[in-house]
PDB file of N, CA, C and O in Angstrom:
ATOM      1  N   MET A   1       9.281   9.991   7.283  1.00  0.00           N
ATOM      2  CA  MET A   1      10.771   8.945   7.793  1.00  0.00           C
ATOM      3  C   MET A   1       9.629   8.204   8.524  1.00  0.00           C
ATOM      4  O   MET A   1       8.596   8.786   8.855  1.00  0.00           O
ATOM      5  N   VAL A   2       9.878   6.776   8.783  1.00  0.00           N
ATOM      6  CA  VAL A   2       9.177   6.668   9.453  1.00  0.00           C
ATOM      7  C   VAL A   2       9.809   5.346  10.091  1.00  0.00           C
ATOM      8  O   VAL A   2      10.807   4.849   9.569  1.00  0.00           O
ATOM      9  N   SER A   3       9.219   4.778  11.228  1.00  0.00           N
ATOM     10  CA  SER A   3      10.004   3.962  12.054  1.00  0.00           C
ATOM     11  C   SER A   3      10.684   1.990  11.182  1.00  0.00           C
ATOM     12  O   SER A   3      10.309   1.334  10.210  1.00  0.00           O
ATOM     13  N   HIS A   4      11.257   1.886  11.746  1.00  0.00           N
ATOM     14  CA  HIS A   4      10.842   0.441  10.718  1.00  0.00           C
ATOM     15  C   HIS A   4      10.036  -0.201  10.956  1.00  0.00           C
ATOM     16  O   HIS A   4       9.398  -0.415   9.925  1.00  0.00           O
ATOM     17  N   ALA A   5       9.200  -1.212  12.645  1.00  0.00           N
ATOM     18  CA  ALA A   5       7.995  -0.982  12.695  1.00  0.00           C
ATOM     19  C   ALA A   5       6.577  -0.589  11.512  1.00  0.00           C
ATOM     20  O   ALA A   5       5.714  -1.224  10.905  1.00  0.00           O
ATOM     21  N   LEU A   6       7.017   0.877  11.674  1.00  0.00           N
ATOM     22  CA  LEU A   6       5.621   1.214  10.737  1.00  0.00           C
ATOM     23  C   LEU A   6       5.833   0.238   9.290  1.00  0.00           C
ATOM     24  O   LEU A   6       5.158  -0.721   8.917  1.00  0.00           O
ATOM     25  N   ARG A   7       6.987   0.851   8.675  1.00  0.00           N
ATOM     26  CA  ARG A   7       7.459   0.061   7.184  1.00  0.00           C
ATOM     27  C   ARG A   7       6.909  -1.390   7.328  1.00  0.00           C
ATOM     28  O   ARG A   7       5.968  -1.779   6.636  1.00  0.00           O
ATOM     29  N   ASP A   8       7.564  -2.224   8.307  1.00  0.00           N
ATOM     30  CA  ASP A   8       6.901  -3.229   8.670  1.00  0.00           C
ATOM     31  C   ASP A   8       5.422  -3.804   8.199  1.00  0.00           C
ATOM     32  O   ASP A   8       5.210  -4.861   7.604  1.00  0.00           O
ATOM     33  N   GLN A   9       4.683  -3.047   8.528  1.00  0.00           N
ATOM     34  CA  GLN A   9       3.590  -2.760   8.845  1.00  0.00           C
ATOM     35  C   GLN A   9       3.206  -2.644   8.016  1.00  0.00           C
ATOM     36  O   GLN A   9       2.212  -3.273   7.653  1.00  0.00           O
ATOM     37  N   VAL A  10       3.984  -1.537   7.111  1.00  0.00           N
ATOM     38  CA  VAL A  10       3.002  -0.777   5.446  1.00  0.00           C
ATOM     39  C   VAL A  10       3.264  -2.810   4.764  1.00  0.00           C
ATOM     40  O   VAL A  10       2.430  -3.714   4.824  1.00  0.00           O
ATOM     41  N   ARG A  11       4.671  -2.867   4.209  1.00  0.00           N
ATOM     42  CA  ARG A  11       5.156  -4.007   3.610  1.00  0.00           C
ATOM     43  C   ARG A  11       3.982  -5.048   3.944  1.00  0.00           C
ATOM     44  O   ARG A  11       3.704  -5.447   2.813  1.00  0.00           O
ATOM     45  N   SER A  12       3.248  -5.630   4.706  1.00  0.00           N
ATOM     46  CA  SER A  12       2.353  -7.217   5.439  1.00  0.00           C
ATOM     47  C   SER A  12       1.568  -6.841   4.953  1.00  0.00           C
ATOM     48  O   SER A  12       0.833  -7.780   4.644  1.00  0.00           O
ATOM     49  N   LEU A  13       0.952  -5.378   4.440  1.00  0.00           N
ATOM     50  CA  LEU A  13      -0.859  -4.610   4.795  1.00  0.00           C
ATOM     51  C   LEU A  13      -0.429  -4.492   2.934  1.00  0.00           C
ATOM     52  O   LEU A  13      -1.634  -4.396   2.699  1.00  0.00           O
ATOM     53  N   ALA A  14      -0.014  -4.446   2.013  1.00  0.00           N
ATOM     54  CA  ALA A  14       0.599  -4.026   0.254  1.00  0.00           C
ATOM     55  C   ALA A  14       0.344  -5.635   0.035  1.00  0.00           C
ATOM     56  O   ALA A  14       0.544  -6.780   0.442  1.00  0.00           O
ATOM     57  N   VAL A  15      -0.495  -4.448  -1.317  1.00  0.00           N
ATOM     58  CA  VAL A  15      -0.616  -6.055  -2.344  1.00  0.00           C
ATOM     59  C   VAL A  15       0.988  -6.605  -3.141  1.00  0.00           C
ATOM     60  O   VAL A  15       1.968  -6.168  -3.744  1.00  0.00           O
ATOM     61  N   ASP A  16       0.414  -7.785  -2.649  1.00  0.00           N
ATOM     62  CA  ASP A  16       2.666  -8.632  -3.452  1.00  0.00           C
ATOM     63  C   ASP A  16       1.978  -7.766  -4.802  1.00  0.00           C
ATOM     64  O   ASP A  16       1.007  -7.434  -5.483  1.00  0.00           O
ATOM     65  N   GLY A  17       3.641  -7.736  -4.459  1.00  0.00           N
ATOM     66  CA  GLY A  17       4.118  -6.875  -6.333  1.00  0.00           C
ATOM     67  C   GLY A  17       4.161  -5.099  -6.126  1.00  0.00           C
ATOM     68  O   GLY A  17       4.966  -4.265  -6.540  1.00  0.00           O
ATOM     69  N   ALA A  18       3.011  -4.983  -5.362  1.00  0.00           N
ATOM     70  CA  ALA A  18       2.802  -3.254  -4.904  1.00  0.00           C
ATOM     71  C   ALA A  18       4.238  -2.428  -4.661  1.00  0.00           C
ATOM     72  O   ALA A  18       5.020  -2.547  -3.718  1.00  0.00           O
ATOM     73  N   PRO A  19       4.318  -1.586  -5.779  1.00  0.00           N
ATOM     74  CA  PRO A  19       5.324  -0.940  -4.693  1.00  0.00           C
ATOM     75  C   PRO A  19       5.461   0.093  -3.476  1.00  0.00           C
ATOM     76  O   PRO A  19       5.521   1.314  -3.619  1.00  0.00           O
ATOM     77  N   ILE A  20       5.484  -0.292  -2.790  1.00  0.00           N
ATOM     78  CA  ILE A  20       6.112   0.693  -1.703  1.00  0.00           C
ATOM     79  C   ILE A  20       7.543   1.898  -1.977  1.00  0.00           C
ATOM     80  O   ILE A  20       8.637   1.390  -2.223  1.00  0.00           O
ATOM     81  N   VAL A  21       7.453   3.168  -1.925  1.00  0.00           N
ATOM     82  CA  VAL A  21       7.702   4.342  -2.043  1.00  0.00           C
ATOM     83  C   VAL A  21       8.237   4.923  -0.709  1.00  0.00           C
ATOM     84  O   VAL A  21       7.832   4.771   0.443  1.00  0.00           O
ATOM     85  N   TYR A  22       9.075   5.500  -1.120  1.00  0.00           N
ATOM     86  CA  TYR A  22       9.424   5.752   0.537  1.00  0.00           C
ATOM     87  C   TYR A  22       9.902   7.655   0.235  1.00  0.00           C
ATOM     88  O   TYR A  22      10.530   7.901  -0.795  1.00  0.00           O
ATOM     89  N   LEU A  23       9.690   8.337   0.796  1.00  0.00           N
ATOM     90  CA  LEU A  23       9.554   9.950   0.556  1.00  0.00           C
ATOM     91  C   LEU A  23       9.804  10.474   1.180  1.00  0.00           C
ATOM     92  O   LEU A  23       8.983  10.436   2.097  1.00  0.00           O
ATOM     93  N   ARG A  24      11.105  11.536   1.490  1.00  0.00           N
ATOM     94  CA  ARG A  24      11.768  11.706   2.435  1.00  0.00           C
ATOM     95  C   ARG A  24      11.008  13.050   2.040  1.00  0.00           C
ATOM     96  O   ARG A  24      11.824  13.971   2.003  1.00  0.00           O
ATOM     97  N   SER A  25      10.239  13.298   1.857  1.00  0.00           N
ATOM     98  CA  SER A  25       9.328  15.129   2.250  1.00  0.00           C
ATOM     99  C   SER A  25       7.739  14.489   2.026  1.00  0.00           C
ATOM    100  O   SER A  25       7.114  13.590   1.465  1.00  0.00           O
ATOM    101  N   ALA A  26       7.643  15.322   2.649  1.00  0.00           N
ATOM    102  CA  ALA A  26       5.514  15.376   2.599  1.00  0.00           C
ATOM    103  C   ALA A  26       5.394  15.990   1.959  1.00  0.00           C
ATOM    104  O   ALA A  26       4.429  16.519   2.510  1.00  0.00           O
ATOM    105  N   SER A  27       5.583  16.869   0.584  1.00  0.00           N
ATOM    106  CA  SER A  27       5.332  17.161  -0.195  1.00  0.00           C
ATOM    107  C   SER A  27       4.988  17.408  -1.094  1.00  0.00           C
ATOM    108  O   SER A  27       5.800  17.149  -1.982  1.00  0.00           O
ATOM    109  N   VAL A  28       3.502  18.115  -1.639  1.00  0.00           N
ATOM    110  CA  VAL A  28       2.666  17.879  -2.912  1.00  0.00           C
ATOM    111  C   VAL A  28       3.486  17.515  -4.235  1.00  0.00           C
ATOM    112  O   VAL A  28       3.247  16.605  -5.029  1.00  0.00           O
ATOM    113  N   SER A  29       4.328  18.289  -4.264  1.00  0.00           N
ATOM    114  CA  SER A  29       5.247  18.179  -5.306  1.00  0.00           C
ATOM    115  C   SER A  29       5.698  16.700  -5.330  1.00  0.00           C
ATOM    116  O   SER A  29       5.264  16.104  -6.316  1.00  0.00           O
ATOM    117  N   ALA A  30       6.510  15.906  -4.441  1.00  0.00           N
ATOM    118  CA  ALA A  30       7.208  14.447  -4.000  1.00  0.00           C
ATOM    119  C   ALA A  30       6.250  13.714  -4.103  1.00  0.00           C
ATOM    120  O   ALA A  30       6.388  12.617  -4.643  1.00  0.00           O
ATOM    121  N   LEU A  31       5.571  13.947  -3.829  1.00  0.00           N
ATOM    122  CA  LEU A  31       4.441  12.948  -4.058  1.00  0.00           C
ATOM    123  C   LEU A  31       3.577  12.803  -5.351  1.00  0.00           C
ATOM    124  O   LEU A  31       2.981  11.845  -5.842  1.00  0.00           O
ATOM    125  N   ARG A  32       3.716  13.992  -5.689  1.00  0.00           N
ATOM    126  CA  ARG A  32       3.443  14.301  -7.141  1.00  0.00           C
ATOM    127  C   ARG A  32       4.083  13.415  -8.339  1.00  0.00           C
ATOM    128  O   ARG A  32       3.703  12.677  -9.248  1.00  0.00           O
ATOM    129  N   GLY A  33       5.375  13.972  -7.751  1.00  0.00           N
ATOM    130  CA  GLY A  33       6.837  13.239  -9.292  1.00  0.00           C
ATOM    131  C   GLY A  33       6.506  11.895  -9.125  1.00  0.00           C
ATOM    132  O   GLY A  33       6.371  11.357 -10.224  1.00  0.00           O
ATOM    133  N   VAL A  34       6.286  10.993  -8.006  1.00  0.00           N
ATOM    134  CA  VAL A  34       6.841   9.665  -6.776  1.00  0.00           C
ATOM    135  C   VAL A  34       5.901   9.251  -8.331  1.00  0.00           C
ATOM    136  O   VAL A  34       6.407   9.006  -9.427  1.00  0.00           O
ATOM    137  N   VAL A  35       3.875   9.285  -7.852  1.00  0.00           N
ATOM    138  CA  VAL A  35       3.234   9.113  -9.054  1.00  0.00           C
ATOM    139  C   VAL A  35       3.331   9.442 -10.094  1.00  0.00           C
ATOM    140  O   VAL A  35       3.791   8.408 -10.578  1.00  0.00           O
ATOM    141  N   GLU A  36       3.236  10.310 -11.120  1.00  0.00           N
ATOM    142  CA  GLU A  36       4.405  10.186 -12.319  1.00  0.00           C
ATOM    143  C   GLU A  36       4.641   9.212 -13.352  1.00  0.00           C
ATOM    144  O   GLU A  36       4.351   8.735 -14.448  1.00  0.00           O
ATOM    145  N   GLN A  37       5.950   9.224 -11.427  1.00  0.00           N
ATOM    146  CA  GLN A  37       7.311   8.555 -12.517  1.00  0.00           C
ATOM    147  C   GLN A  37       6.755   6.468 -12.452  1.00  0.00           C
ATOM    148  O   GLN A  37       7.152   5.484 -13.076  1.00  0.00           O
ATOM    149  N   LEU A  38       6.056   6.609 -11.725  1.00  0.00           N
ATOM    150  CA  LEU A  38       5.106   5.241 -11.466  1.00  0.00           C
ATOM    151  C   LEU A  38       4.301   5.240 -12.834  1.00  0.00           C
ATOM    152  O   LEU A  38       4.384   4.382 -13.713  1.00  0.00           O
ATOM    153  N   ALA A  39       3.495   6.388 -12.836  1.00  0.00           N
ATOM    154  CA  ALA A  39       3.060   5.718 -14.546  1.00  0.00           C
ATOM    155  C   ALA A  39       3.489   5.972 -15.602  1.00  0.00           C
ATOM    156  O   ALA A  39       2.739   6.449 -16.454  1.00  0.00           O
ATOM    157  N   ALA A  40       4.589   5.773 -15.819  1.00  0.00           N
ATOM    158  CA  ALA A  40       5.336   6.303 -17.015  1.00  0.00           C
ATOM    159  C   ALA A  40       5.534   5.070 -17.070  1.00  0.00           C
ATOM    160  O   ALA A  40       6.216   4.594 -17.978  1.00  0.00           O
TER     161      ALA A  40
END
C-alpha cells in the first residue's frame, strides 16, 4: 500500500503507456504472478 502522493509520483515518472500494478502483498509470489500475467 502506498499513499496517494507516492502513487501520483510513480505515475508521473512512468513512461507513457507503461502498466503500473498495485500489489496488496509484498511477497515474491505476488510479484511473480503479476510479471507472468503481463508477459502473457
